[in-house]
N, C-alpha and C positions, 0 to 999 in steps of 0.2 A: 486532515493527514491527508500525504500527498502521494500517488500511486501511480506507477510508471507502469504501462502493460504494453509488451513487446508480443505483436501477434501479427504475422502476414495475411492472416485472412480480413479482410475488412468488414465484412459482413458482423464478423465474431466481434471485432476488435469497438465495434461503432455501438452493438448492444450492451459489451462491456462496458462503456464509457456511459453509454447512457443509463446502467442500472445503479453503478456506482454513482453514478452524480445525482440522482435521484435519494440517496444513501449520506448525502452530504461528503463525499469525497471528492479532494478534485484530482484531477487524472489527467495524465498525458499518454499521448499514442504514439508507437513507434513500429513501424511494418517489413524493418528490416533489421536482423543483428547486428549491421553495423550503424544505422539513426540509432538503434536501442543501444549500444557500447558509447557511443558517442553525449547521449543522452546522462545516462547514468555517469559519466566522466565528468561533466560540466555541472550537473544540477544535483540537489538533494531530494532524494524520498523516502518516504518511511517504509515502503514497502513495495515489490516486483514483481507481478505476475508475469510468468514468462512460458512462452511457448518454446518444443525444442528445434521443429524444424522450421527451419528461418532460410531465408535467400540470403546471402553473403555469409557472416558468421553464424554458425548455429548456436543454440539455445545452451548447450552445455561449455561451449566455449567462453561464454558468457559468464557465464555461472562461474567456470573455474576461473577465469580471470579476475571478476568482480572479488572472489575469496581471495584470491593473492592478494590483491591489492591492499587489502584490511575491512574492505565497506561490511558492516556488518548490519544492515537491515536485512528484513525478512524475506526469504524468495518463494516464491508461488507457482509451483511448475504446472500449467497447463497443456495437456499435449494429448494427443491418440496414440501414442508410443505408452503399451496397456502390459507388455510384458512383468513378470517379476523382472528381471533382469534390466529393464529399463529405469523399472523404480528403484532398484538399489544403484545402479549408478546415478542417477540423477539427485538421489538424496547423498548418495558419499560424494559428488560432487560440490556440494554445500548448499543442497535447497535445502530447506525449514518443513514443506509440505511439499506436496504431489498428487495431482487432481486428472482422470483420467474424461476427456471427452467421450460425450458428451456427459455434463453433469447440470445437475440442479443448481440453480443462482444462488436460493435459500443457503444449498451447503456450501457454497463458495464465498458466500456472506459469512458465515459461520467460524470459516479458517479464517476468514482474515481477520476477524475481530481476535479470533485467539492470537495466532500470528502477531497483530497491534500490540494484544495484553504483554505476550511474551519480551517482545523487541522491541517494548517501552523503555529507551536508555535514558532520556533528556526530562527525566523526571516524573511527576505525580500523576496516575491514571484520572485522578476526580482535583478540584482546584476550588478552594471553597472563599468568600470574603463574606464575612457578617451573615447573611441567610440568604446570599446566593450560592449556589452549585452545580459545578463544570462540570461534567464526565465527556471526558478526550475520547475514548474508546467510542463511544455512543452518539457522542456530539450533540448532545441536551442538555441543554442550561434551563434549572429551576429556581424561581425565588419564592420562598415561603411553601415550596414544594409546589407551586405551580411551574408549568412549562413556560418556556420564553422561546418563541418561533422565530431565530435569526437567520438570518443569509451566509454562506459559505465566507465572504467577506467578514460581516459585523463578530462571527464566530471565532475567525482566526484573529481578527482584531482584539478580542475581551479574551482571547487567550493570551495576545501580547501581555496585554497590561494586567491581567491575572496572576501571569509566570511571576512579572515584573513589583507585586506588589509593595508599595510603599516607596520604590524608585521611580525617576524622571525617565523616560522613554523617550527618544530624539525619534523625528518624523521617518 
């Protein structure tokens, strides 16, 4: 699963990236609204973590533009804006969830899992071949109920092969 984090506070962005990488997500960072919007326009993501108060293009502008363009990936707003009006505005602008800073990282991970389960449009959440089982949300693989440890690249490669079971895939 590939996540874009658009966050102008570099320490916060770095901490998010480190924690998400530890959970086996692929993570890209953008530190301004313009940079983030460019990345969204040119690359594919499974989830967006979006700060609202950004230099350049504001987070709400990004959110509205993304939804107007028909981009359907889940968006989780991470912001210090904590009034009810702010939350309503964010959700009405197209956010799927809204989390106020500071937050517990465990809660963020739980919300990400929920959004990815809900937003999974490109196939099943679990893939099976014989006695091999892959959970695409938790990114865990088992064979005969024994856990198999894989790198991010190995997991992605195995997922590709499982999704195209019985087919020839090109390099």
